[in-house]
C-alpha positions in Angstrom: 0.0 0.0 0.0 1.3 3.3 -0.9 2.2 5.8 1.9 1.5 9.2 0.7 0.5 12.6 1.9 -0.7 15.0 -0.8 -1.8 18.6 0.0 -2.8 21.2 -2.4 -2.2 24.7 -1.0 -4.5 27.0 -3.1 -2.8 30.3 -2.6 -0.6 32.4 -4.9 3.2 32.0 -4.4 4.3 35.5 -3.4 7.3 35.3 -5.7 6.5 33.1 -8.7 2.7 34.0 -9.0 1.3 30.6 -9.1 -0.3 28.0 -6.8 2.0 26.0 -4.6 2.1 22.2 -4.0 3.4 20.4 -1.0 4.1 16.9 -1.8 5.6 14.1 0.5 5.9 10.7 -1.1 7.1 7.9 1.1 9.0 5.0 -0.4 6.7 2.4 -2.2 4.6 2.4 -5.4 4.2 6.0 -5.7 5.5 6.6 -9.1 2.1 6.4 -10.8 0.9 9.4 -8.7 4.1 11.2 -9.6 3.4 10.4 -13.3 -0.2 11.8 -12.9 0.9 14.9 -11.0 3.5 15.5 -13.7 0.9 16.1 -16.2 -0.6 19.0 -14.3 0.6 22.3 -15.6 0.9 24.0 -12.2 2.7 21.0 -10.6 5.2 21.0 -13.6 6.1 24.6 -12.7 6.6 23.8 -8.9 9.7 22.9 -6.9 7.8 19.7 -6.1 8.1 18.6 -9.8 11.9 18.3 -9.4 11.9 17.1 -5.8 9.2 14.6 -5.6 10.8 11.3 -6.8 10.5 8.5 -4.3 13.9 6.9 -5.1 16.0 9.0 -7.3 16.9 7.5 -10.7 20.4 8.0 -11.7 20.4 8.6 -15.5 23.4 9.1 -17.7 23.0 11.0 -21.1 25.8 10.5 -23.5 25.7 13.1 -26.2 24.9 16.7 -25.7 23.4 17.5 -29.1 19.7 18.5 -29.5 18.3 14.9 -28.7 20.7 14.5 -25.7 19.8 17.9 -24.3 16.1 17.3 -24.7 16.6 13.8 -23.0 18.3 15.4 -20.1 15.5 18.0 -19.9 12.7 15.3 -19.8 14.6 13.2 -17.2 15.4 16.2 -15.0 11.8 17.3 -14.9 10.9 13.8 -13.6 13.2 14.4 -10.6 16.0 12.1 -11.8 19.6 12.9 -11.1 20.9 13.5 -14.5 24.6 13.7 -15.7 25.3 14.5 -19.4 28.6 13.4 -21.1 29.9 14.9 -24.2 32.9 13.8 -26.2 33.6 17.3 -27.5 33.9 20.6 -25.7 31.1 22.8 -24.7 28.8 23.0 -27.8 27.8 26.5 -27.0 31.3 27.6 -27.7 31.5 29.0 -31.1 35.0 27.5 -31.7 33.4 23.9 -31.4 32.4 22.6 -34.6 29.8 19.6 -34.4 31.0 16.3 -35.7 30.4 15.8 -39.5 29.1 19.5 -39.8 30.4 22.9 -40.5 29.7 25.8 -38.1 26.8 27.1 -40.1 24.6 24.0 -40.6 20.9 24.7 -40.8 18.1 22.3 -40.2 14.4 21.9 -40.9 12.4 22.1 -37.5 8.6 20.8 -38.0 5.7 19.7 -36.0 7.2 16.5 -34.4 10.2 18.4 -33.0 8.3 21.4 -31.8 5.7 19.1 -30.2 8.4 17.1 -28.3 9.9 20.3 -27.0 6.7 21.7 -25.8 6.1 18.4 -23.8 9.2 19.1 -21.9 7.3 21.7 -19.9 9.5 24.5 -21.1 7.0 26.6 -23.1 9.2 29.7 -23.1 12.1 27.8 -24.4 10.1 26.7 -27.5 8.9 30.3 -28.0 12.6 31.4 -27.8 13.6 28.9 -30.4 10.8 29.6 -32.8 11.7 33.4 -32.5 15.1 32.5 -34.1 13.8 30.7 -37.1 12.7 31.4 -40.6 9.4 30.0 -41.9 9.7 28.0 -45.2 6.3 27.7 -46.9 7.4 25.5 -49.7 10.0 24.5 -52.2 11.3 26.7 -54.9 12.4 24.7 -57.9 15.2 26.3 -59.9 15.8 25.6 -63.6 16.5 27.0 -67.0 14.1 28.2 -69.6 14.2 27.4 -73.3 15.8 30.7 -74.0 18.6 30.2 -71.4 16.8 32.4 -68.7 16.8 31.2 -65.1 13.4 30.0 -64.0 11.7 29.6 -60.4 8.7 27.6 -59.6 7.2 27.7 -56.2 5.5 24.4 -54.8 3.6 25.1 -51.6 4.2 22.5 -48.9 0.7 22.5 -47.5 -2.7 23.5 -48.9 -3.6 24.9 -45.4 -0.6 27.2 -45.3 1.4 25.3 -42.6 5.2 25.6 -42.9 8.5 24.3 -41.5 11.2 26.3 -39.9 14.8 26.9 -40.9 16.8 26.8 -37.6 20.4 27.2 -36.8 21.6 23.9 -35.2 24.2 25.5 -32.9 21.6 28.1 -31.7 19.1 25.6 -31.0 21.5 23.3 -29.1 22.7 26.4 -27.0 19.1 27.2 -25.9 18.4 23.6 -25.0 21.6 23.3 -23.1 21.2 26.6 -21.2 17.6 25.3 -20.2 19.2 21.9 -18.8 22.1 23.6 -17.1 19.8 25.7 -15.1 18.2 22.8 -13.4 19.7 21.9 -9.9 19.7 18.1 -10.6 21.7 18.3 -13.9 25.4 18.2 -14.4 27.2 18.7 -17.7 30.5 17.1 -18.5 32.2 18.0 -21.6 35.4 16.5 -23.1 34.4 13.1 -21.7 34.6 10.0 -24.0 32.7 6.8 -23.3 35.2 3.9 -23.2 33.1 1.2 -21.7 29.8 0.3 -20.1 28.5 -2.7 -18.2 24.7 -2.7 -18.6 24.3 -5.6 -15.9 26.5 -4.0 -13.3 25.3 -0.6 -14.3 28.7 1.1 -14.6 30.2 3.4 -17.2 33.7 4.4 -17.8 34.7 7.8 -19.3 38.0 9.3 -20.4 38.5 12.9 -19.4 40.3 14.4 -22.4 41.0 17.6 -20.6 42.6 15.9 -17.5 45.8 13.9 -17.6 47.5 11.8 -14.9 51.1 10.7 -15.0 51.9 7.1 -16.0 54.4 4.9 -14.0 56.1 1.7 -14.6 57.7 -0.6 -12.1 57.4 2.0 -9.4 59.5 4.4 -11.3 58.9 8.2 -10.7 56.3 9.6 -12.9 57.3 11.0 -16.1 55.9 14.5 -16.9 56.3 14.6 -20.7 53.2 14.6 -22.8 54.0 11.3 -24.4 54.2 9.6 -21.0 50.9 10.8 -19.9 47.4 9.2 -20.3 44.0 10.5 -19.9 42.3 10.2 -16.6 39.5 7.6 -16.6 36.4 7.8 -14.3 33.8 5.2 -13.3 30.2 6.4 -13.0 27.2 4.4 -11.7 23.9 4.5 -13.3 20.4 3.2 -13.3 19.6 4.1 -16.9 21.9 5.2 -19.7 20.5 7.2 -22.8 22.6 6.9 -25.9 22.2 10.0 -27.8 25.7 10.1 -29.3 25.0 10.0 -33.1 25.4 7.5 -35.8 28.7 6.2 -34.6 27.3 5.7 -31.1 29.6 4.4 -28.4 26.5 3.5 -26.3 25.1 1.3 -29.0 28.6 -0.4 -29.5 28.8 -1.3 -25.8 25.2 -2.2 -25.6 25.6 -4.8 -28.5 27.9 -6.9 -26.2 24.9 -7.5 -24.0 21.8 -7.8 -26.4 21.3 -9.7 -29.6 20.8 -6.6 -31.8 20.1 -6.7 -35.4 22.1 -4.0 -37.1 22.1 -2.7 -40.7 24.5 0.1 -42.0 24.1 1.4 -45.5 26.2 4.2 -47.2 24.4 5.3 -50.4 26.4 6.3 -53.4 26.1 10.0 -52.6 28.4 12.5 -51.1 27.6 16.0 -49.9 29.5 19.3 -49.6 28.4 22.5 -48.0 28.4 26.0 -49.6 27.2 29.5 -48.6 25.1 32.0 -50.6 26.1 35.3 -49.0 23.6 38.1 -48.4 22.7 40.4 -51.3 24.9 43.4 -50.4 26.7 46.0 -52.5 30.1 44.6 -51.2 29.4 41.6 -53.4 28.8 43.2 -56.8 29.5 40.2 -58.8 26.4 38.4 -57.3 23.1 38.2 -59.2 19.9 38.0 -57.1 17.0 36.0 -58.2 13.4 37.3 -59.1 12.3 36.2 -55.6 15.1 38.1 -53.7 13.8 40.0 -50.7 14.9 42.1 -47.7 18.7 41.6 -48.3 18.4 37.8 -49.2 19.9 36.9 -52.6 16.6 34.8 -53.3 13.4 34.1 -51.5 14.0 33.5 -47.7 10.7 31.7 -47.3 11.4 28.6 -49.4 13.7 25.6 -49.5 15.4 26.0 -52.7 16.1 23.0 -54.9 18.2 22.8 -58.1 17.1 19.2 -59.2 19.2 17.3 -61.9 18.8 13.5 -62.4 21.4 12.0 -60.1 22.5 15.0 -58.3 20.9 18.0 -56.5 21.8 21.3 -54.9 19.7 22.8 -52.2 19.7 26.0 -50.1 18.2 26.9 -46.7 17.9 30.4 -45.4 19.8 31.8 -42.3 19.0 34.7 -40.0 22.0 36.5 -41.1 20.4 36.6 -44.7 22.8 34.0 -46.1 21.8 30.6 -47.3 23.4 27.4 -46.1 23.6 25.2 -49.2 24.4 21.5 -50.0 25.6 19.7 -53.2 24.5 16.2 -53.3 26.1 14.1 -56.1 27.6 10.5 -56.7 31.1 9.8 -55.4 32.3 9.6 -59.0 31.2 13.1 -59.7 33.1 14.4 -56.6 36.1 12.4 -57.7 36.1 14.0 -61.1 35.8 17.6 -59.7 38.5 16.9 -57.1 40.9 15.8 -59.9 40.0 18.9 -62.0 38.9 21.6 -59.6 39.0 24.4 -62.4 35.8 22.7 -63.7 33.7 23.3 -60.8 32.2 26.6 -62.2 31.3 25.0 -65.5 29.8 22.1 -63.6 27.5 24.3 -61.7 26.5 26.3 -64.8 25.6 23.2 -66.6 23.7 21.4 -63.9 22.4 24.1 -61.4 21.6 27.1 -63.6 21.8 30.4 -61.4 23.5 28.8 -58.4 27.0 29.8 -59.1 25.9 33.5 -59.8 24.3 33.5 -56.3 27.3 32.1 -54.7 30.1 33.9 -56.8 32.8 32.1 -58.8 35.6 32.5 -56.3 33.5 31.6 -53.4 32.4 28.5 -55.3 35.8 27.2 -56.0 37.2 28.1 -52.5 34.2 26.4 -50.6 34.5 23.2 -52.7 38.2 23.0 -52.0 38.0 23.7 -48.3 34.8 22.1 -47.1 34.8 18.5 -46.4 33.1 16.0 -48.8 31.2 13.6 -46.5 29.2 10.3 -46.9 25.5 9.7 -46.2 24.9 6.8 -43.9 21.5 5.0 -43.1 21.1 2.9 -40.0 18.6 0.6 -38.8 18.8 -1.7 -35.6 16.5 -3.6 -33.3 16.0 -3.7 -30.3 16.7 0.0 -29.2 17.2 -1.0 -25.5 18.6 -3.6 -23.1 16.5 -4.8 -20.2 16.0 -1.7 -17.8 19.4 -0.1 -18.1 20.1 1.3 -21.6 18.3 2.8 -24.6 19.5 4.4 -27.8 17.7 7.4 -29.4 18.1 9.7 -32.4 20.9 8.9 -34.9 22.3 6.3 -32.5 19.1 4.2 -33.2 18.1 5.3 -36.8 20.6 7.6 -38.6 18.9 8.5 -42.0 19.8 10.3 -45.1 18.7 14.1 -44.7 16.2 14.4 -47.6 13.0 14.6 -45.6 14.3 17.0 -43.1 13.2 14.5 -40.2 16.5 13.3 -38.7 16.5 15.8 -35.9 12.6 15.8 -35.6 12.5 12.1 -35.3 15.2 12.1 -32.7 13.2 14.8 -30.6 10.2 12.8 -31.1 11.9 9.7 -29.7 12.5 11.6 -26.4 8.8 12.3 -26.1 7.6 8.8 -26.9 10.2 7.2 -24.7 9.1 9.1 -21.7 5.6 8.6 -22.5 6.1 4.9 -22.1 8.3 5.1 -19.0 5.6 7.4 -17.4 3.0 4.6 -18.0 5.0 2.3 -15.5 6.3 2.7 -11.9 9.8 4.4 -11.6 11.5 1.0 -10.7 13.8 -1.3 -12.6 10.9 -3.5 -13.5 8.9 -0.5 -14.6 11.6 0.9 -16.6 12.1 -2.7 -18.3 8.5 -2.7 -19.3 8.6 0.8 -20.5 11.6 0.3 -22.7 10.2 -2.9 -24.0 6.9 -1.3 -25.2 9.1 1.7 -26.5 11.2 -0.4 -28.7 8.2 -2.4 -30.0 6.6 1.0 -31.2 9.4 3.0 -32.2 11.6 0.5 -34.1 9.0 0.2 -36.8 8.5 3.9 -37.1 12.2 4.4 -37.3 12.6 1.9 -40.1 9.8 3.6 -42.0 11.1 7.1 -41.9 14.6 5.7 -42.9 12.9 4.3 -46.1 10.7 7.5 -46.6 13.9 9.8 -46.4 15.6 7.7 -49.0 12.6 7.7 -51.4 12.3 11.5 -50.9 15.6 11.9 -52.4 14.5 10.6 -55.7 11.4 12.8 -55.4 13.5 16.0 -54.7 16.0 15.6 -57.5 13.6 14.2 -60.2 10.0 13.8 -58.9 9.2 17.4 -58.3 9.0 17.9 -61.9 7.1 14.7 -62.7 3.5 15.2 -64.0 2.2 12.3 -62.1 3.8 13.6 -58.8 2.3 17.0 -59.4 -1.2 15.5 -60.4 -1.3 13.3 -57.3 -0.3 16.1 -55.1 -3.1 18.3 -56.6 -5.8 15.8 -56.2 -4.8 15.0 -52.6 -4.7 18.7 -51.6 -8.0 19.4 -53.2 -9.6 16.5 -51.3 -8.0 17.7 -48.1 -9.1 21.3 -48.5 -12.6 20.8 -50.1 -13.6 17.4 -48.7 -11.7 17.1 -45.3 -14.1 14.4 -44.2 -12.4 12.0 -46.7 -9.3 12.2 -44.6 -7.0 12.7 -47.4 -3.6 14.5 -47.0 -0.2 14.4 -48.8 2.4 12.3 -47.5 4.5 15.3 -46.8 1.8 17.0 -44.8 1.4 13.8 -42.6 5.0 13.5 -42.0 5.9 17.2 -41.4 2.7 18.7 -40.0 1.3 15.9 -37.8 2.4 13.5 -35.1 0.9 10.5 -36.7 3.3 7.5 -36.4 5.5 7.0 -39.4 4.5 3.5 -40.0 0.8 4.6 -40.0 1.7 7.5 -42.4 3.2 4.8 -44.8 0.1 2.6 -44.6 -2.4 5.5 -45.0 -0.5 7.0 -48.0 -0.3 3.6 -49.7 -4.2 3.1 -49.1 -4.8 6.6 -50.6 -2.7 5.8 -53.6 -4.8 2.7 -54.3 -7.9 4.6 -54.1 -6.7 7.2 -56.4 -5.5 4.8 -58.9 -8.7 2.8 -58.7 -10.7 6.0 -59.1 -8.7 7.0 -62.2 -9.1 3.6 -63.8 -12.8 3.6 -63.1 -13.1 7.0 -64.7 -11.6 5.4 -67.9 -13.1 2.0 -67.6 -16.7 2.9 -67.0 -17.1 5.1 -70.0 -15.1 2.6 -72.2 -17.5 -0.3 -71.2 -20.6 1.9 -71.7 -19.4 2.8 -75.3 -18.6 -0.9 -75.9 -21.9 -2.1 -74.5 -23.7 0.3 -77.0 -22.1 -1.0 -80.0 -22.6 -4.6 -78.8 -26.4 -3.7 -78.3 -26.5 -2.3 -81.8 -24.9 -5.2 -83.5 -25.7 -8.2 -81.4 -28.7 -9.2 -83.3 -27.4 -8.2 -86.7 -24.4 -10.8 -87.1 -22.4 -13.5 -85.4 -19.8 -10.8 -84.9 -22.1 -9.1 -82.5 -22.5 -12.4 -80.4 -18.7 -12.8 -80.3 -18.2 -9.2 -79.3 -20.5 -9.6 -76.5 -18.7 -12.5 -75.0 -15.5 -10.8 -75.4 -16.6 -7.5 -73.8 -18.1 -9.5 -70.9 -14.8 -11.2 -70.3 -13.0 -7.8 -70.5 -15.4 -6.4 -68.0 -14.6 -9.2 -65.5 -11.0 -8.4 -65.9 -11.5 -4.8 -65.2 -13.6 -5.5 -62.3 -10.9 -7.6 -60.5 -8.3 -5.0 -61.3 -10.5 -2.3 -59.8 -11.3 -4.3 -56.7 -7.4 -4.8 -56.2 -6.8 -1.1 -56.3 -9.6 -0.2 -54.0 
């Protein structure tokens, strides 16, 4: 029986201007009550929200990127003792470059990520993040007209006017870490490399990159030279470790020693390199602005810009400083050819991405291709995502994906919300965590595999399909039905992925069903008139000749075939 005293003190706090809670939870099965209280908005803002755990859970978060920072925030809000360990230095330091990124990387923030951050209980944090984003209402498709002029075609993302947000990764990370660091039950440890983890004994070992201890041999006096020094290693106990340390996750690596994990890693035959379109200023006279340029931007700031071209693609995302962060995606063989003949880079851009080199500038284009890294694209699927009650992986550690749906970070942030939703449904005990992690993996692995596949499929849509008449026709039909006949439940796949929180696996199933209905409807619109016309001719001649009798039987058989095809599609 739970021993619990709960008192609600209905007066206004003299400092914080909200009602106060007094909560005393004595040790036993009280976590379900705590979970219920944590959903109350007043309780979430009270000191009791942080202090009310019956037995404090020790949680290690490995990785201090956006997913790791949000994980720490969720865990801390539940009263856990949280320690965050990051391989690199403080990511809020402008001199620290994220792994596999340049300093200016921009990301697309959509509903799933925003919804996950709102559920952390930090509404002001979300508002602060959104205040420093740029809305993108659709794609701007760039090309070249028959007369050699540069063309632009806007494709709206959503018929209802919804949009995604261009966000600076470093600034998003900074705001999340500032929020986490302000909590009294969180400690941040930078320059700490995970070197080992025992998920049974619940111990982890970290190498402190910024701390050295002298190495001795046979009792000899310690040598002070750098060559004879080794990094200091520390041992940390934990109840639960959250692996948010990216595609090459150390948490996942050590977890695989304890769990039979199915693991699939795929590199696609595409590399990427980052470029920058500078603001449209008089100091850059050689730059040409596009017809959609606005307010100091070289081209429209409210679009994701795409230069599609068969097996390669160039995209541009706006930044708050009025520049654009751009990315070239091309086969490895194309990069190899350009690397061997760097003087051809300008001609390559003029031929494949009309207008892009004029926006960047010839000198900048050559310099950025030569100095910025040429990086691979990796896709990772694995199952399960957890081990018993002591470890779980999230974000890229569990499902690194190619970036073509803009869902990598959003899916990772959604992982955090879904994980704690499952953990909150069970007592805050080892057995409760085990049950929560099992149900989390059962749900999330299927969704992770689905968005991996959708992201790869969207690559082909972005660099080729955006100009396909069939793609545009289906998009128009689905948007018409969504706008004019909302009761049908129709919506485009992009809208379901970017503007809803519907499970990714359910999105794929729903979109496939919509496709069968649309194909069946289009076939029906052709077949029914054709059969009617054929029936008229049969009726006209069936009594006039043997040919009419044969035609009757033939059309009857053909009608049966069409009927079976129609049933399959619908």
